[in-house]
C-alpha positions as CSV (number, residue, x, y, z in Angstrom):
1,M,0.1,0.1,-0.1
2,A,1.6,3.2,-1.1
3,G,1.5,6.8,0.9
4,I,3.3,8.4,3.0
5,R,4.8,7.6,6.7
6,V,5.5,10.3,9.2
7,M,7.8,9.9,12.2
8,V,7.2,13.0,14.8
9,T,9.8,12.9,18.3
10,L,9.0,15.1,20.8
11,N,11.5,15.5,23.4
12,F,9.8,16.8,26.5
13,P,11.6,17.9,29.7
14,T,10.7,15.8,32.2
15,K,9.1,12.7,32.6
16,E,6.1,13.7,34.0
17,I,5.3,16.7,31.5
18,A,5.6,13.8,29.2
19,D,2.9,11.8,31.4
20,Q,0.5,14.8,31.1
21,A,0.9,15.4,27.3
22,V,0.2,11.6,26.6
23,E,-2.7,11.5,28.5
24,G,-4.0,14.7,26.3
25,M,-3.0,12.6,23.4
26,V,-4.5,9.5,24.0
27,P,-8.2,10.1,23.6
28,Q,-7.5,12.2,20.4
29,Y,-6.1,8.9,19.0
30,L,-9.2,7.3,18.2
31,E,-10.5,10.1,16.5
32,K,-7.5,10.9,14.4
33,A,-7.2,6.9,13.6
34,Q,-10.7,7.3,11.6
35,E,-9.4,10.3,9.7
36,E,-10.0,9.6,5.9
37,G,-6.8,8.1,4.7
38,A,-5.3,7.2,8.0
39,I,-3.7,4.0,7.9
40,Q,-1.8,3.8,11.0
41,Y,-1.9,6.2,13.9
42,E,0.4,5.0,17.0
43,L,1.9,6.8,20.0
44,F,5.0,5.3,21.5
45,R,7.2,6.0,24.9
46,S,10.4,5.6,25.1
47,V,11.4,2.9,27.9
48,T,15.1,4.0,28.7
49,A,14.0,7.8,28.3
50,P,10.5,8.3,29.5
51,E,10.1,11.9,28.5
52,K,10.6,10.9,24.7
53,V,7.0,10.4,22.8
54,V,7.6,9.1,19.1
55,L,4.5,9.2,16.6
56,L,4.1,7.0,13.6
57,E,1.6,7.8,11.5
58,H,0.8,6.2,8.2
59,W,-1.4,8.0,5.4
60,A,-2.9,7.1,1.9
61,S,-1.5,9.8,0.5
62,R,0.4,13.0,0.9
63,E,-2.4,15.2,0.1
64,L,-4.6,13.5,2.6
65,Y,-1.6,14.0,5.4
66,D,-1.9,17.7,4.2
67,Q,-5.7,17.7,4.5
68,H,-5.1,16.0,8.5
69,W,-2.9,18.6,8.9
70,T,-4.9,21.4,7.6
71,T,-7.8,20.6,9.7
72,Q,-5.8,19.8,12.6
73,T,-4.4,23.5,12.9
74,E,-7.8,25.0,11.9
75,R,-9.2,23.3,14.8
76,E,-6.5,23.8,17.3
77,G,-4.4,26.4,16.1
78,T,-0.7,26.2,15.2
79,P,1.8,25.4,18.0
80,D,3.1,28.2,19.7
81,P,7.0,28.5,18.6
82,E,8.7,28.9,21.9
83,E,6.7,25.9,23.4
84,A,7.8,24.0,20.4
85,A,11.3,24.6,20.3
86,M,11.2,23.4,23.8
87,L,10.1,19.9,22.7
88,N,13.3,20.0,19.9
89,P,10.2,18.4,17.4
90,Q,11.7,16.2,15.2
91,F,9.8,15.3,12.0
92,E,10.6,12.6,9.1
93,F,8.8,11.8,6.1
94,Y,9.0,8.5,4.0
95,R,7.3,7.7,0.6
96,H,5.8,4.3,1.1
97,E,5.9,2.0,-1.9
98,N,5.4,-1.9,-1.7
99,Y,8.1,-3.6,-3.8
100,D,8.6,-6.9,-5.7
101,I,10.9,-8.6,-8.0
102,V,10.0,-7.8,-11.7
103,D,12.8,-8.9,-14.4
104,G,14.9,-9.5,-11.6
105,I,15.1,-6.2,-9.6
106,W,13.1,-4.8,-7.0
107,Q,10.0,-2.7,-8.5
108,P,7.5,-0.7,-6.8
109,L,4.1,-2.9,-7.0
110,D,2.7,0.4,-8.8
111,P,4.3,0.5,-12.1
112,A,3.7,4.2,-12.2
113,Q,6.4,4.6,-9.5
114,R,8.9,2.2,-11.4
115,L,11.8,3.9,-13.1
116,S,11.5,4.3,-16.8
117,T,14.6,5.6,-18.3
118,I,17.3,3.9,-15.8
119,R,17.6,0.4,-15.7
120,W,19.5,-0.9,-12.6
121,I,21.7,-4.0,-13.5
């Protein structure tokens, strides 16, 4: 299943502040997981660094992720820049493709995503 994967890492100042933040995030989890295009929406806590929280998201397309983010910022506003900076947030975006061996090489299952000008040998 193609789409986009998003990994957000938040580094809270203390475990206690992370506890409070996660407590507020958990009720929103089910709502966000039901949004159009949401394939995966999970929240993780580090065992060795409990102040670290990681959100893993998988969206059917970049457009649906953008729609999710736009709706969220319209509803909740944008994060306060100073507060956000304290969390040292890290955002990583990955294009997600499923692959199979075609003509002896790994190629995306979706032919539209396959290279047409370069033949890797």
